[in-house]
Structures are given as C-alpha cells and as structure tokens.
Gaussian input, Z-matrix of N, CA and C with variables (Angstrom, degrees):
# hf/3-21g

backbone

0 1
 N
 C     1     B1
 C     2     B2     1     A1
 N     3     B3     2     A2     1     D1
 C     4     B4     3     A3     2     D2
 C     5     B5     4     A4     3     D3
 N     6     B6     5     A5     4     D4
 C     7     B7     6     A6     5     D5
 C     8     B8     7     A7     6     D6
 N     9     B9     8     A8     7     D7
 C    10    B10     9     A9     8     D8
 C    11    B11    10    A10     9     D9
 N    12    B12    11    A11    10    D10
 C    13    B13    12    A12    11    D11
 C    14    B14    13    A13    12    D12
 N    15    B15    14    A14    13    D13
 C    16    B16    15    A15    14    D14
 C    17    B17    16    A16    15    D15
 N    18    B18    17    A17    16    D16
 C    19    B19    18    A18    17    D17
 C    20    B20    19    A19    18    D18
 N    21    B21    20    A20    19    D19
 C    22    B22    21    A21    20    D20
 C    23    B23    22    A22    21    D21
 N    24    B24    23    A23    22    D22
 C    25    B25    24    A24    23    D23
 C    26    B26    25    A25    24    D24
 N    27    B27    26    A26    25    D25
 C    28    B28    27    A27    26    D26
 C    29    B29    28    A28    27    D27
 N    30    B30    29    A29    28    D28
 C    31    B31    30    A30    29    D29
 C    32    B32    31    A31    30    D30
 N    33    B33    32    A32    31    D31
 C    34    B34    33    A33    32    D32
 C    35    B35    34    A34    33    D33
 N    36    B36    35    A35    34    D34
 C    37    B37    36    A36    35    D35
 C    38    B38    37    A37    36    D36
 N    39    B39    38    A38    37    D37
 C    40    B40    39    A39    38    D38
 C    41    B41    40    A40    39    D39
 N    42    B42    41    A41    40    D40
 C    43    B43    42    A42    41    D41
 C    44    B44    43    A43    42    D42
 N    45    B45    44    A44    43    D43
 C    46    B46    45    A45    44    D44
 C    47    B47    46    A46    45    D45
 N    48    B48    47    A47    46    D46
 C    49    B49    48    A48    47    D47
 C    50    B50    49    A49    48    D48
 N    51    B51    50    A50    49    D49
 C    52    B52    51    A51    50    D50
 C    53    B53    52    A52    51    D51
 N    54    B54    53    A53    52    D52
 C    55    B55    54    A54    53    D53
 C    56    B56    55    A55    54    D54
 N    57    B57    56    A56    55    D55
 C    58    B58    57    A57    56    D56
 C    59    B59    58    A58    57    D57
 N    60    B60    59    A59    58    D58
 C    61    B61    60    A60    59    D59
 C    62    B62    61    A61    60    D60
 N    63    B63    62    A62    61    D61
 C    64    B64    63    A63    62    D62
 C    65    B65    64    A64    63    D63
 N    66    B66    65    A65    64    D64
 C    67    B67    66    A66    65    D65
 C    68    B68    67    A67    66    D66
 N    69    B69    68    A68    67    D67
 C    70    B70    69    A69    68    D68
 C    71    B71    70    A70    69    D69
 N    72    B72    71    A71    70    D70
 C    73    B73    72    A72    71    D71
 C    74    B74    73    A73    72    D72
 N    75    B75    74    A74    73    D73
 C    76    B76    75    A75    74    D74
 C    77    B77    76    A76    75    D75
 N    78    B78    77    A77    76    D76
 C    79    B79    78    A78    77    D77
 C    80    B80    79    A79    78    D78
 N    81    B81    80    A80    79    D79
 C    82    B82    81    A81    80    D80
 C    83    B83    82    A82    81    D81
 N    84    B84    83    A83    82    D82
 C    85    B85    84    A84    83    D83
 C    86    B86    85    A85    84    D84
 N    87    B87    86    A86    85    D85
 C    88    B88    87    A87    86    D86
 C    89    B89    88    A88    87    D87
 N    90    B90    89    A89    88    D88
 C    91    B91    90    A90    89    D89
 C    92    B92    91    A91    90    D90
 N    93    B93    92    A92    91    D91
 C    94    B94    93    A93    92    D92
 C    95    B95    94    A94    93    D93
 N    96    B96    95    A95    94    D94
 C    97    B97    96    A96    95    D95
 C    98    B98    97    A97    96    D96
 N    99    B99    98    A98    97    D97
 C   100   B100    99    A99    98    D98
 C   101   B101   100   A100    99    D99
 N   102   B102   101   A101   100   D100
 C   103   B103   102   A102   101   D101
 C   104   B104   103   A103   102   D102
 N   105   B105   104   A104   103   D103
 C   106   B106   105   A105   104   D104
 C   107   B107   106   A106   105   D105
 N   108   B108   107   A107   106   D106
 C   109   B109   108   A108   107   D107
 C   110   B110   109   A109   108   D108
 N   111   B111   110   A110   109   D109
 C   112   B112   111   A111   110   D110
 C   113   B113   112   A112   111   D111
 N   114   B114   113   A113   112   D112
 C   115   B115   114   A114   113   D113
 C   116   B116   115   A115   114   D114
 N   117   B117   116   A116   115   D115
 C   118   B118   117   A117   116   D116
 C   119   B119   118   A118   117   D117
 N   120   B120   119   A119   118   D118
 C   121   B121   120   A120   119   D119
 C   122   B122   121   A121   120   D120
 N   123   B123   122   A122   121   D121
 C   124   B124   123   A123   122   D122
 C   125   B125   124   A124   123   D123
 N   126   B126   125   A125   124   D124
 C   127   B127   126   A126   125   D125
 C   128   B128   127   A127   126   D126
 N   129   B129   128   A128   127   D127
 C   130   B130   129   A129   128   D128
 C   131   B131   130   A130   129   D129
 N   132   B132   131   A131   130   D130
 C   133   B133   132   A132   131   D131
 C   134   B134   133   A133   132   D132
 N   135   B135   134   A134   133   D133
 C   136   B136   135   A135   134   D134
 C   137   B137   136   A136   135   D135
 N   138   B138   137   A137   136   D136
 C   139   B139   138   A138   137   D137
 C   140   B140   139   A139   138   D138
 N   141   B141   140   A140   139   D139
 C   142   B142   141   A141   140   D140
 C   143   B143   142   A142   141   D141
 N   144   B144   143   A143   142   D142
 C   145   B145   144   A144   143   D143
 C   146   B146   145   A145   144   D144
 N   147   B147   146   A146   145   D145
 C   148   B148   147   A147   146   D146
 C   149   B149   148   A148   147   D147
 N   150   B150   149   A149   148   D148
 C   151   B151   150   A150   149   D149
 C   152   B152   151   A151   150   D150
 N   153   B153   152   A152   151   D151
 C   154   B154   153   A153   152   D152
 C   155   B155   154   A154   153   D153
 N   156   B156   155   A155   154   D154
 C   157   B157   156   A156   155   D155
 C   158   B158   157   A157   156   D156
 N   159   B159   158   A158   157   D157
 C   160   B160   159   A159   158   D158
 C   161   B161   160   A160   159   D159
 N   162   B162   161   A161   160   D160
 C   163   B163   162   A162   161   D161
 C   164   B164   163   A163   162   D162
 N   165   B165   164   A164   163   D163
 C   166   B166   165   A165   164   D164
 C   167   B167   166   A166   165   D165
 N   168   B168   167   A167   166   D166
 C   169   B169   168   A168   167   D167
 C   170   B170   169   A169   168   D168
 N   171   B171   170   A170   169   D169
 C   172   B172   171   A171   170   D170
 C   173   B173   172   A172   171   D171
 N   174   B174   173   A173   172   D172
 C   175   B175   174   A174   173   D173
 C   176   B176   175   A175   174   D174
 N   177   B177   176   A176   175   D175
 C   178   B178   177   A177   176   D176
 C   179   B179   178   A178   177   D177
 N   180   B180   179   A179   178   D178
 C   181   B181   180   A180   179   D179
 C   182   B182   181   A181   180   D180
 N   183   B183   182   A182   181   D181
 C   184   B184   183   A183   182   D182
 C   185   B185   184   A184   183   D183
 N   186   B186   185   A185   184   D184
 C   187   B187   186   A186   185   D185
 C   188   B188   187   A187   186   D186
 N   189   B189   188   A188   187   D187
 C   190   B190   189   A189   188   D188
 C   191   B191   190   A190   189   D189
 N   192   B192   191   A191   190   D190
 C   193   B193   192   A192   191   D191
 C   194   B194   193   A193   192   D192
 N   195   B195   194   A194   193   D193
 C   196   B196   195   A195   194   D194
 C   197   B197   196   A196   195   D195
 N   198   B198   197   A197   196   D196
 C   199   B199   198   A198   197   D197
 C   200   B200   199   A199   198   D198
 N   201   B201   200   A200   199   D199
 C   202   B202   201   A201   200   D200
 C   203   B203   202   A202   201   D201
 N   204   B204   203   A203   202   D202
 C   205   B205   204   A204   203   D203
 C   206   B206   205   A205   204   D204
 N   207   B207   206   A206   205   D205
 C   208   B208   207   A207   206   D206
 C   209   B209   208   A208   207   D207
 N   210   B210   209   A209   208   D208
 C   211   B211   210   A210   209   D209
 C   212   B212   211   A211   210   D210
 N   213   B213   212   A212   211   D211
 C   214   B214   213   A213   212   D212
 C   215   B215   214   A214   213   D213
 N   216   B216   215   A215   214   D214
 C   217   B217   216   A216   215   D215
 C   218   B218   217   A217   216   D216
 N   219   B219   218   A218   217   D217
 C   220   B220   219   A219   218   D218
 C   221   B221   220   A220   219   D219
 N   222   B222   221   A221   220   D220
 C   223   B223   222   A222   221   D221
 C   224   B224   223   A223   222   D222
 N   225   B225   224   A224   223   D223
 C   226   B226   225   A225   224   D224
 C   227   B227   226   A226   225   D225
 N   228   B228   227   A227   226   D226
 C   229   B229   228   A228   227   D227
 C   230   B230   229   A229   228   D228
 N   231   B231   230   A230   229   D229
 C   232   B232   231   A231   230   D230
 C   233   B233   232   A232   231   D231
 N   234   B234   233   A233   232   D232
 C   235   B235   234   A234   233   D233
 C   236   B236   235   A235   234   D234
 N   237   B237   236   A236   235   D235
 C   238   B238   237   A237   236   D236
 C   239   B239   238   A238   237   D237
 N   240   B240   239   A239   238   D238
 C   241   B241   240   A240   239   D239
 C   242   B242   241   A241   240   D240
 N   243   B243   242   A242   241   D241
 C   244   B244   243   A243   242   D242
 C   245   B245   244   A244   243   D243
 N   246   B246   245   A245   244   D244
 C   247   B247   246   A246   245   D245
 C   248   B248   247   A247   246   D246
 N   249   B249   248   A248   247   D247
 C   250   B250   249   A249   248   D248
 C   251   B251   250   A250   249   D249
 N   252   B252   251   A251   250   D250
 C   253   B253   252   A252   251   D251
 C   254   B254   253   A253   252   D252
 N   255   B255   254   A254   253   D253
 C   256   B256   255   A255   254   D254
 C   257   B257   256   A256   255   D255
 N   258   B258   257   A257   256   D256
 C   259   B259   258   A258   257   D257
 C   260   B260   259   A259   258   D258
 N   261   B261   260   A260   259   D259
 C   262   B262   261   A261   260   D260
 C   263   B263   262   A262   261   D261
 N   264   B264   263   A263   262   D262
 C   265   B265   264   A264   263   D263
 C   266   B266   265   A265   264   D264
 N   267   B267   266   A266   265   D265
 C   268   B268   267   A267   266   D266
 C   269   B269   268   A268   267   D267
 N   270   B270   269   A269   268   D268
 C   271   B271   270   A270   269   D269
 C   272   B272   271   A271   270   D270
 N   273   B273   272   A272   271   D271
 C   274   B274   273   A273   272   D272
 C   275   B275   274   A274   273   D273
 N   276   B276   275   A275   274   D274
 C   277   B277   276   A276   275   D275
 C   278   B278   277   A277   276   D276
 N   279   B279   278   A278   277   D277
 C   280   B280   279   A279   278   D278
 C   281   B281   280   A280   279   D279
 N   282   B282   281   A281   280   D280
 C   283   B283   282   A282   281   D281
 C   284   B284   283   A283   282   D282
 N   285   B285   284   A284   283   D283
 C   286   B286   285   A285   284   D284
 C   287   B287   286   A286   285   D285
 N   288   B288   287   A287   286   D286
 C   289   B289   288   A288   287   D287
 C   290   B290   289   A289   288   D288
 N   291   B291   290   A290   289   D289
 C   292   B292   291   A291   290   D290
 C   293   B293   292   A292   291   D291
 N   294   B294   293   A293   292   D292
 C   295   B295   294   A294   293   D293
 C   296   B296   295   A295   294   D294
 N   297   B297   296   A296   295   D295
 C   298   B298   297   A297   296   D296
 C   299   B299   298   A298   297   D297
 N   300   B300   299   A299   298   D298
 C   301   B301   300   A300   299   D299
 C   302   B302   301   A301   300   D300
 N   303   B303   302   A302   301   D301
 C   304   B304   303   A303   302   D302
 C   305   B305   304   A304   303   D303
 N   306   B306   305   A305   304   D304
 C   307   B307   306   A306   305   D305
 C   308   B308   307   A307   306   D306
 N   309   B309   308   A308   307   D307
 C   310   B310   309   A309   308   D308
 C   311   B311   310   A310   309   D309
 N   312   B312   311   A311   310   D310
 C   313   B313   312   A312   311   D311
 C   314   B314   313   A313   312   D312
 N   315   B315   314   A314   313   D313
 C   316   B316   315   A315   314   D314
 C   317   B317   316   A316   315   D315
 N   318   B318   317   A317   316   D316
 C   319   B319   318   A318   317   D317
 C   320   B320   319   A319   318   D318
 N   321   B321   320   A320   319   D319
 C   322   B322   321   A321   320   D320
 C   323   B323   322   A322   321   D321
 N   324   B324   323   A323   322   D322
 C   325   B325   324   A324   323   D323
 C   326   B326   325   A325   324   D324

   B1=1.4694
   B2=1.5356
   B3=1.3564
   B4=1.4725
   B5=1.5459
   B6=1.3772
   B7=1.4637
   B8=1.5135
   B9=1.3959
   B10=1.4239
   B11=1.5570
   B12=1.3274
   B13=1.4327
   B14=1.5074
   B15=1.3259
   B16=1.4285
   B17=1.4750
   B18=1.3308
   B19=1.5352
   B20=1.4933
   B21=1.3051
   B22=1.4847
   B23=1.5261
   B24=1.3681
   B25=1.4234
   B26=1.5166
   B27=1.3344
   B28=1.4694
   B29=1.5523
   B30=1.3271
   B31=1.4320
   B32=1.4891
   B33=1.4244
   B34=1.4107
   B35=1.6297
   B36=1.3472
   B37=1.4715
   B38=1.5970
   B39=1.3324
   B40=1.4264
   B41=1.5716
   B42=1.2538
   B43=1.4884
   B44=1.5222
   B45=1.3223
   B46=1.4454
   B47=1.5340
   B48=1.3572
   B49=1.5012
   B50=1.5586
   B51=1.3360
   B52=1.3931
   B53=1.5485
   B54=1.3646
   B55=1.4457
   B56=1.5737
   B57=1.3007
   B58=1.4977
   B59=1.5141
   B60=1.3296
   B61=1.4692
   B62=1.5617
   B63=1.2908
   B64=1.4064
   B65=1.5240
   B66=1.3165
   B67=1.5263
   B68=1.5433
   B69=1.3592
   B70=1.4768
   B71=1.4804
   B72=1.3048
   B73=1.4541
   B74=1.5915
   B75=1.3317
   B76=1.4920
   B77=1.5602
   B78=1.2822
   B79=1.4570
   B80=1.5659
   B81=1.3578
   B82=1.4167
   B83=1.5371
   B84=1.2330
   B85=1.5509
   B86=1.4463
   B87=1.4005
   B88=1.4172
   B89=1.5808
   B90=1.2961
   B91=1.4518
   B92=1.5655
   B93=1.2728
   B94=1.4485
   B95=1.5548
   B96=1.3212
   B97=1.4678
   B98=1.5890
   B99=1.3203
   B100=1.4630
   B101=1.6080
   B102=1.3029
   B103=1.4739
   B104=1.5560
   B105=1.3423
   B106=1.4348
   B107=1.5199
   B108=1.2715
   B109=1.5129
   B110=1.5671
   B111=1.2640
   B112=1.4801
   B113=1.4612
   B114=1.3255
   B115=1.4342
   B116=1.6085
   B117=1.3200
   B118=1.4104
   B119=1.5870
   B120=1.3786
   B121=1.4899
   B122=1.5565
   B123=1.3582
   B124=1.4916
   B125=1.5053
   B126=1.3007
   B127=1.4462
   B128=1.5035
   B129=1.3021
   B130=1.5419
   B131=1.5140
   B132=1.2700
   B133=1.5294
   B134=1.5244
   B135=1.2590
   B136=1.4615
   B137=1.4809
   B138=1.3566
   B139=1.3951
   B140=1.6147
   B141=1.3022
   B142=1.5131
   B143=1.4803
   B144=1.2733
   B145=1.4086
   B146=1.5378
   B147=1.3339
   B148=1.5008
   B149=1.4919
   B150=1.4033
   B151=1.4318
   B152=1.4969
   B153=1.2995
   B154=1.4978
   B155=1.4950
   B156=1.3214
   B157=1.5162
   B158=1.5182
   B159=1.3758
   B160=1.4576
   B161=1.5173
   B162=1.3452
   B163=1.5006
   B164=1.4388
   B165=1.3477
   B166=1.4617
   B167=1.5780
   B168=1.3671
   B169=1.3563
   B170=1.5209
   B171=1.2693
   B172=1.4121
   B173=1.5219
   B174=1.3302
   B175=1.4955
   B176=1.4903
   B177=1.3670
   B178=1.4237
   B179=1.5802
   B180=1.3299
   B181=1.5218
   B182=1.5383
   B183=1.3665
   B184=1.4446
   B185=1.5666
   B186=1.3559
   B187=1.4345
   B188=1.5794
   B189=1.2293
   B190=1.4993
   B191=1.4912
   B192=1.3958
   B193=1.4676
   B194=1.5491
   B195=1.2931
   B196=1.4906
   B197=1.5596
   B198=1.2994
   B199=1.4694
   B200=1.5364
   B201=1.3444
   B202=1.4632
   B203=1.4554
   B204=1.3423
   B205=1.4351
   B206=1.5204
   B207=1.3807
   B208=1.5147
   B209=1.5010
   B210=1.3249
   B211=1.5023
   B212=1.4869
   B213=1.4077
   B214=1.4205
   B215=1.5261
   B216=1.2557
   B217=1.5405
   B218=1.4680
   B219=1.3387
   B220=1.3986
   B221=1.5529
   B222=1.3081
   B223=1.4509
   B224=1.5293
   B225=1.3345
   B226=1.4896
   B227=1.5513
   B228=1.3530
   B229=1.4459
   B230=1.5216
   B231=1.3916
   B232=1.4352
   B233=1.5171
   B234=1.2921
   B235=1.4744
   B236=1.5202
   B237=1.3747
   B238=1.4716
   B239=1.5153
   B240=1.4004
   B241=1.4248
   B242=1.4746
   B243=1.3429
   B244=1.4836
   B245=1.5545
   B246=1.2687
   B247=1.4637
   B248=1.5204
   B249=1.2854
   B250=1.4513
   B251=1.5405
   B252=1.3530
   B253=1.4349
   B254=1.5208
   B255=1.3968
   B256=1.3895
   B257=1.4935
   B258=1.3480
   B259=1.4846
   B260=1.4934
   B261=1.3400
   B262=1.4928
   B263=1.5142
   B264=1.3085
   B265=1.4529
   B266=1.5554
   B267=1.3455
   B268=1.5030
   B269=1.5626
   B270=1.3278
   B271=1.4890
   B272=1.4523
   B273=1.3140
   B274=1.5114
   B275=1.5210
   B276=1.3829
   B277=1.3904
   B278=1.5257
   B279=1.3455
   B280=1.5015
   B281=1.5247
   B282=1.3475
   B283=1.4797
   B284=1.6044
   B285=1.3116
   B286=1.5422
   B287=1.4459
   B288=1.3685
   B289=1.3850
   B290=1.5393
   B291=1.3003
   B292=1.4410
   B293=1.5483
   B294=1.3746
   B295=1.4435
   B296=1.5461
   B297=1.3371
   B298=1.4929
   B299=1.5349
   B300=1.3957
   B301=1.4694
   B302=1.5623
   B303=1.3750
   B304=1.4630
   B305=1.6150
   B306=1.3347
   B307=1.4639
   B308=1.5227
   B309=1.3385
   B310=1.4317
   B311=1.4981
   B312=1.2932
   B313=1.4900
   B314=1.5331
   B315=1.2537
   B316=1.5094
   B317=1.4498
   B318=1.3379
   B319=1.4310
   B320=1.5061
   B321=1.3228
   B322=1.5201
   B323=1.5859
   B324=1.3133
   B325=1.4132
   B326=1.4867
   A1=105.50
   A2=110.69
   A3=122.79
   A4=108.31
   A5=114.73
   A6=120.88
   A7=105.76
   A8=115.97
   A9=120.24
   A10=110.89
   A11=114.32
   A12=119.71
   A13=111.06
   A14=116.93
   A15=123.25
   A16=111.43
   A17=116.28
   A18=119.65
   A19=107.52
   A20=113.65
   A21=121.17
   A22=106.33
   A23=114.66
   A24=120.41
   A25=108.56
   A26=115.67
   A27=121.24
   A28=107.24
   A29=116.89
   A30=120.35
   A31=113.00
   A32=121.59
   A33=120.34
   A34=110.46
   A35=115.65
   A36=115.86
   A37=111.02
   A38=113.71
   A39=115.37
   A40=109.75
   A41=116.69
   A42=120.08
   A43=110.05
   A44=115.38
   A45=120.29
   A46=110.00
   A47=115.18
   A48=118.48
   A49=111.07
   A50=114.55
   A51=117.67
   A52=114.50
   A53=115.18
   A54=119.32
   A55=110.09
   A56=114.49
   A57=117.13
   A58=108.14
   A59=118.14
   A60=121.39
   A61=111.69
   A62=114.43
   A63=119.29
   A64=109.88
   A65=117.06
   A66=120.73
   A67=112.21
   A68=111.53
   A69=113.81
   A70=116.79
   A71=116.06
   A72=119.09
   A73=110.09
   A74=115.36
   A75=122.06
   A76=108.08
   A77=117.59
   A78=122.70
   A79=110.00
   A80=115.58
   A81=121.40
   A82=108.03
   A83=116.11
   A84=120.13
   A85=110.80
   A86=117.50
   A87=123.04
   A88=110.17
   A89=114.00
   A90=116.43
   A91=112.31
   A92=117.16
   A93=120.67
   A94=110.39
   A95=117.30
   A96=121.63
   A97=112.49
   A98=112.29
   A99=118.77
   A100=108.71
   A101=113.58
   A102=118.48
   A103=110.24
   A104=116.44
   A105=119.73
   A106=110.79
   A107=114.13
   A108=119.91
   A109=106.83
   A110=117.93
   A111=121.56
   A112=114.55
   A113=116.86
   A114=120.77
   A115=113.31
   A116=115.81
   A117=123.58
   A118=110.09
   A119=116.06
   A120=116.99
   A121=114.90
   A122=115.93
   A123=117.48
   A124=108.54
   A125=115.02
   A126=120.17
   A127=113.12
   A128=117.81
   A129=126.86
   A130=109.22
   A131=112.38
   A132=116.28
   A133=114.35
   A134=120.01
   A135=123.99
   A136=110.83
   A137=120.71
   A138=124.14
   A139=107.94
   A140=112.09
   A141=117.94
   A142=106.53
   A143=120.11
   A144=122.08
   A145=111.93
   A146=116.74
   A147=121.80
   A148=109.22
   A149=117.27
   A150=120.15
   A151=113.83
   A152=115.93
   A153=120.79
   A154=109.33
   A155=118.39
   A156=118.74
   A157=109.75
   A158=117.19
   A159=120.76
   A160=110.57
   A161=115.94
   A162=118.67
   A163=110.37
   A164=119.50
   A165=119.96
   A166=108.81
   A167=119.86
   A168=120.55
   A169=112.88
   A170=119.46
   A171=123.88
   A172=112.82
   A173=118.09
   A174=119.45
   A175=110.65
   A176=115.15
   A177=122.07
   A178=111.41
   A179=113.12
   A180=118.75
   A181=104.96
   A182=110.13
   A183=114.59
   A184=106.97
   A185=116.02
   A186=124.10
   A187=110.62
   A188=114.85
   A189=115.11
   A190=110.42
   A191=114.26
   A192=116.80
   A193=112.14
   A194=114.65
   A195=121.67
   A196=108.94
   A197=116.18
   A198=116.56
   A199=114.74
   A200=114.60
   A201=119.53
   A202=110.27
   A203=118.69
   A204=121.56
   A205=110.90
   A206=117.17
   A207=118.35
   A208=112.43
   A209=114.91
   A210=117.88
   A211=112.25
   A212=116.62
   A213=123.57
   A214=109.34
   A215=116.90
   A216=121.05
   A217=112.58
   A218=119.56
   A219=123.05
   A220=110.86
   A221=119.85
   A222=122.09
   A223=110.50
   A224=116.57
   A225=119.10
   A226=110.40
   A227=110.75
   A228=116.24
   A229=115.70
   A230=118.03
   A231=121.02
   A232=109.56
   A233=115.80
   A234=123.33
   A235=114.03
   A236=113.79
   A237=119.38
   A238=113.86
   A239=114.07
   A240=117.45
   A241=115.87
   A242=115.61
   A243=121.74
   A244=105.04
   A245=119.38
   A246=121.71
   A247=110.70
   A248=121.43
   A249=124.57
   A250=113.67
   A251=114.04
   A252=121.55
   A253=110.91
   A254=115.27
   A255=123.90
   A256=113.32
   A257=114.83
   A258=121.09
   A259=111.60
   A260=119.17
   A261=118.14
   A262=108.98
   A263=121.98
   A264=119.40
   A265=107.94
   A266=112.33
   A267=118.14
   A268=111.80
   A269=114.98
   A270=118.59
   A271=112.26
   A272=115.86
   A273=122.46
   A274=104.89
   A275=115.49
   A276=118.18
   A277=107.77
   A278=113.36
   A279=118.96
   A280=105.37
   A281=111.87
   A282=118.55
   A283=110.23
   A284=112.58
   A285=118.58
   A286=109.12
   A287=121.56
   A288=125.43
   A289=111.37
   A290=116.86
   A291=122.73
   A292=107.81
   A293=117.35
   A294=120.61
   A295=111.68
   A296=113.90
   A297=115.90
   A298=111.12
   A299=114.66
   A300=120.13
   A301=116.12
   A302=111.15
   A303=118.85
   A304=106.71
   A305=115.49
   A306=116.60
   A307=111.70
   A308=119.10
   A309=123.79
   A310=109.47
   A311=120.29
   A312=125.16
   A313=109.70
   A314=116.36
   A315=121.83
   A316=111.53
   A317=119.08
   A318=123.44
   A319=115.04
   A320=113.36
   A321=119.35
   A322=113.43
   A323=116.73
   A324=121.79
   A325=111.61
   D1=140.62
   D2=-174.94
   D3=-101.85
   D4=135.39
   D5=178.21
   D6=-82.50
   D7=118.26
   D8=-178.08
   D9=-91.27
   D10=-39.09
   D11=-174.10
   D12=-155.91
   D13=147.19
   D14=-176.36
   D15=-135.82
   D16=132.58
   D17=177.07
   D18=-155.48
   D19=156.17
   D20=-179.43
   D21=-82.62
   D22=137.40
   D23=177.02
   D24=-129.40
   D25=152.91
   D26=-177.98
   D27=-85.27
   D28=164.10
   D29=-177.43
   D30=-62.51
   D31=-39.08
   D32=176.42
   D33=-61.94
   D34=-41.15
   D35=179.33
   D36=-64.80
   D37=-43.66
   D38=-178.31
   D39=-63.46
   D40=-36.32
   D41=178.68
   D42=-61.16
   D43=-42.76
   D44=179.83
   D45=-62.47
   D46=-41.54
   D47=178.26
   D48=-62.70
   D49=-44.81
   D50=-178.81
   D51=-65.77
   D52=-39.82
   D53=177.33
   D54=-62.30
   D55=-36.70
   D56=-178.58
   D57=-68.95
   D58=-39.73
   D59=178.20
   D60=-64.28
   D61=-33.86
   D62=-178.88
   D63=-70.75
   D64=-36.11
   D65=172.44
   D66=-63.50
   D67=-36.85
   D68=-178.04
   D69=-74.77
   D70=-17.39
   D71=178.00
   D72=170.39
   D73=178.85
   D74=-175.85
   D75=-66.81
   D76=137.09
   D77=177.10
   D78=-87.67
   D79=148.94
   D80=175.95
   D81=-69.15
   D82=174.00
   D83=179.00
   D84=-61.04
   D85=-43.55
   D86=-177.77
   D87=-69.47
   D88=-39.84
   D89=177.29
   D90=-65.89
   D91=-37.88
   D92=179.01
   D93=-67.21
   D94=-41.06
   D95=172.14
   D96=-57.36
   D97=-43.20
   D98=-179.02
   D99=-63.29
   D100=-43.72
   D101=-178.16
   D102=-64.58
   D103=-39.43
   D104=179.86
   D105=-65.83
   D106=-42.10
   D107=-178.14
   D108=-65.68
   D109=-46.32
   D110=-179.70
   D111=-61.92
   D112=-36.04
   D113=175.04
   D114=-63.45
   D115=-28.70
   D116=-178.95
   D117=-80.93
   D118=-36.10
   D119=-171.60
   D120=-99.41
   D121=-20.59
   D122=178.63
   D123=-67.87
   D124=119.01
   D125=-174.67
   D126=-93.92
   D127=-18.52
   D128=176.33
   D129=-131.22
   D130=153.33
   D131=173.06
   D132=-67.37
   D133=160.20
   D134=-176.46
   D135=-58.85
   D136=-36.85
   D137=-174.68
   D138=-63.83
   D139=-43.15
   D140=179.42
   D141=-68.22
   D142=-42.93
   D143=-179.75
   D144=-57.23
   D145=-40.07
   D146=179.70
   D147=-66.44
   D148=-42.26
   D149=174.43
   D150=-61.18
   D151=-42.25
   D152=176.57
   D153=-61.68
   D154=-44.66
   D155=-178.11
   D156=-58.63
   D157=-43.42
   D158=-178.96
   D159=-63.08
   D160=-37.04
   D161=-179.53
   D162=-71.87
   D163=-38.78
   D164=-178.14
   D165=-74.43
   D166=-32.55
   D167=176.51
   D168=-66.90
   D169=-27.05
   D170=-177.99
   D171=-82.22
   D172=-6.62
   D173=179.36
   D174=-76.37
   D175=168.53
   D176=179.90
   D177=-86.42
   D178=35.66
   D179=176.95
   D180=-124.04
   D181=134.58
   D182=179.98
   D183=-86.75
   D184=109.52
   D185=-177.54
   D186=-110.52
   D187=132.98
   D188=173.29
   D189=-80.11
   D190=168.84
   D191=178.71
   D192=-60.54
   D193=-35.77
   D194=179.32
   D195=-64.46
   D196=-44.62
   D197=179.67
   D198=-67.30
   D199=-36.12
   D200=175.82
   D201=-64.00
   D202=-44.86
   D203=180.00
   D204=-62.60
   D205=-40.65
   D206=179.83
   D207=-68.52
   D208=-36.15
   D209=178.55
   D210=-64.92
   D211=-42.85
   D212=-179.70
   D213=-67.72
   D214=-40.89
   D215=178.37
   D216=-68.20
   D217=-46.67
   D218=-171.20
   D219=-87.50
   D220=-29.95
   D221=-177.31
   D222=50.93
   D223=64.06
   D224=-177.63
   D225=-55.74
   D226=146.28
   D227=-176.78
   D228=-102.52
   D229=-4.88
   D230=178.61
   D231=-152.56
   D232=171.74
   D233=-176.49
   D234=-59.94
   D235=-38.77
   D236=180.00
   D237=-60.70
   D238=-43.18
   D239=174.92
   D240=-62.17
   D241=-38.85
   D242=-179.97
   D243=-65.16
   D244=-48.52
   D245=-178.29
   D246=-59.08
   D247=-34.27
   D248=174.99
   D249=-60.95
   D250=-43.41
   D251=175.27
   D252=-59.55
   D253=-48.46
   D254=-176.91
   D255=-64.91
   D256=-34.67
   D257=-177.28
   D258=-69.58
   D259=-23.63
   D260=-176.06
   D261=-66.06
   D262=-21.16
   D263=175.89
   D264=-122.47
   D265=24.15
   D266=172.08
   D267=57.30
   D268=42.43
   D269=175.41
   D270=-93.55
   D271=123.53
   D272=-177.52
   D273=-87.48
   D274=135.87
   D275=174.18
   D276=-144.01
   D277=144.72
   D278=-178.07
   D279=-78.83
   D280=167.35
   D281=-179.16
   D282=-59.76
   D283=-32.75
   D284=-179.29
   D285=-69.45
   D286=-40.37
   D287=179.72
   D288=-67.59
   D289=-42.88
   D290=177.82
   D291=-61.16
   D292=-44.23
   D293=178.08
   D294=-61.22
   D295=-41.84
   D296=-179.54
   D297=-61.92
   D298=-43.45
   D299=172.69
   D300=-53.07
   D301=-44.75
   D302=-176.30
   D303=-70.23
   D304=-39.14
   D305=179.85
   D306=-65.52
   D307=-37.34
   D308=177.74
   D309=-64.88
   D310=-40.99
   D311=179.66
   D312=-67.12
   D313=-41.79
   D314=179.48
   D315=-64.94
   D316=-39.81
   D317=178.65
   D318=-69.45
   D319=-22.03
   D320=179.02
   D321=-78.79
   D322=-18.16
   D323=-174.32
   D324=-93.57

C-alpha cells in the first residue's frame, strides 16, 4: 500500500473516521482496538471538534495541524498545558494569545 497523504487529526476526527469505516464493513483487529481506544479518549464529538478547530484557526496564533489536533484531543485546562503543546514545535505565544486559545477551548466544552 502506498501512502498518498499524511496529516494530523484529532481524536474526535479519528473516531468519526473509524466509525464510518465500521459502517462500511468489518474492522480488522487493529482497527477495532483503535476504535475502542478512541471512544475512551475523545472528550468531545467530532462536530464540536470541527467547530473548535475553526475557532482556534481564526486566532492570532500560528498553530500547525499537529498542534491543532493535540489541543482538540487534550483540551488543556490551563495556560501551562497550552504552552506545553505549543513548545513541542517551538511556537512562541504571548499571554494574551494563550488566554485566547484557553477561552476558545473552554467555550467548546
């Protein structure tokens, strides 16, 4: 099998993808394990995850796809947790930008 495209996805989005595959046909053992795991860790539905992604993308902070996926999956509860996600790709953010990210996450829950 050839890899055509790669991108980071959040847990809610991955869960939506796996549920669609399950409806299309029987899942392999690994896919079923993935689905079970995603059902446990996805904290918000995919629709809310999509809305949160749009809200975060509209902020004055340059977030990569990976950072967006991590923020939507983890739903950080404070500024320190947000800074940890941003630090993984060495993204600098002001206190106001971090607060805006935190406010967007809180409004999605």
